[in-house]
N, C-alpha and C positions, 0 to 999 in steps of 0.2 A: 284520836285526835280528829277534830272536825275541820273540814275544809272551808267552812263559812266563818267569816270574821264577825266580831260582835256587831258591827254596823249592819252587815247583811242579815243577821238574826233579828235585830230590832226592826229592820225594814219588813221582814216576813211577819213578825208579830204584830206590827202596826197595820199592815195590809190585810192580813187574814183574822187576826184576833181582836182588832179594834183598837188596841192601845199597846204601847211598847212594853209595858209591864205585864200584859196578859199572856204570859208564857204558857199557861195551863190550858188555854182554850183548845178544844179539840180541833178546830180549823187550823189554828197555828201550828199545832203538833203535827198534823197531816201534811201541811205545806212544807214544814221543815224536813220531814222524812222524805217526801218526794224529791226535794232538792238533793238530799243525800244519796237517794237511790239513783237519781240520774247521774250524779257525779261518779258513784261506784260503778255503775253500768259502763260509762265511758272508759273507766280505768280497766275493766275486765275485757273490754273489746281489744285493748292493746296487750294485756297480760292474761292470756287465756288459761295459764296453768297456775294461777293464783287461787288455789282452792280454799284457803282460809278466808279470804276476802269474799268469795263466792258464798260461803256458809253464812258469813255476817250479813251479806245482802239478802239471802233468803230469810233470815231472822227478822230483818228490818222490814221486808215485804210483808211478812206475816203479822208483824206488829201493826203496820199501817192498815192492813186488811181488817184486823179486829177493831181498830179505831173507826174505820169507815163503816163497818156493820153496826157499831154502837151508834154512830151519828145517824145512819139511815133509820134506825128504830126510834130515836129520840127527836130528830129534826130533819124530816124528809125534804123539806124545801131547801133548807141550808145545805143539805147533803148534795142535792142535784145542782145547786149553784156552785158548790165547791168543786165537784168533779168536772164540771164544764170549764170552770176558771183554770184549773190545774191541767186539764187535758188528759185525764186518766179515765180508765173504764170506758172505752169508746164503743 
């Protein structure tokens, strides 16, 4: 179950994907995953022994990493703009 409401998701899709219905855009997928990663990271700071959530976090980070690699190969300037906008890969 996601912590993001439908309204928050459409805002992310509109901001990063260009339109509310553009849910498959690489940028919007990466932005949504980043929101989930930040939320899960905060959860794990309080619940250090929640190992199943930690495993899910690692899977999510790996999936985002693969999407970022794909984006860096196909759209380098968009990739650089996205990581700066999201504040990842400093």
